[in-house]
N, C-alpha and C positions, 0 to 999 in steps of 0.2 A: 540767578534768581535769589530773592531774599529768603525764600523758604522752599522746602521740598514739595514737589508736585508730581502728579502722574501725567505721562504724555498721552495726548489724544490727537486725532487728526480732525480739526474742525470742518474739514470737507466731508466728513462722514456723519453729518447731522441727519437724524431721521425724523425729527420734529423741530420746531423753532427753538426748543430748550432741551433737546435730548440728543446726546452724541454717543456713538459707539465707543466702548471702553476696552473690553478685553474678551478674548475667547476662552480664557482660563480663570481659575479662582485666585491666581497669584499674579501680581504686577509689581514691577520694580520702579521705585520713584526716582526722581532726578538726582538724589544723593546716594543711590544704590541700595536703599532699604527695601526689603521685601514686604509688600502689603497684601494681606489676605482680604479679598473682596467679599462682601456680604450685603444683603439687602439692607438699606437704611444707613449705611456707612457714609459719614460726611467726608468728602475729599476735596482736594484742591487740584486743578488740572491745568495743563498748558499745551500750547502748540508753538513751534518755532515761527518767528516772524521778524521782519526787519522794518525799521522806520525809513523815511524818505532819504536819509543820509547813509543807508545801508548798515546801520548799527543795530545790534540785537535789541529788540523790543518785543518780547514774546507776548502772544495772546494768552490771557489767563482767565480763569473762572473758578467758581466754587459750586459744589453741588452734592447730590446724594446718589449713591449707587442703587440701581434698579436692575432687576432681572429683565432681560430682553424678551418681550412678548410679541415683537413684530416678526413677521415671516419674510418670505421672499429673499432678496439679496442680503438681508441682515441676519439670516438664520444661523450662520456659522458663529456669530458672536453671542456669548452668554450674558455679558454685563454691559450696561449703559450707564451714563451719568446724566441725571436730571439737573440742569443748570439752574441756580437760584435766580431770584428776580433782578439781581444786579447785572446779570448777563455776561457776555464776553467782552473783555476790554484789554487794552495794552498794558503791560506791566508798568510803563512810565506814568500811567494814570492812577496808580494805586496810591 
């Protein structure tokens, strides 16, 4: 990756532009740096992906950290990421 990002699983979308992020206040980015999560923090996120030739082409997005206010199956997760208007795209499209 060109820059450090926080890992998410885009299969854990709870709204069209909201993905589960973390159960705790601390998350480690792709370069090993510890990030303290807080409401309103701008972050860059990614999920592993491959292109049609089986080469790494991660899915990426940018967004803002939000406290998880959804219940049910998401209740164990404290933080979410609200993805910006650019949405989710492959790193090769950057």
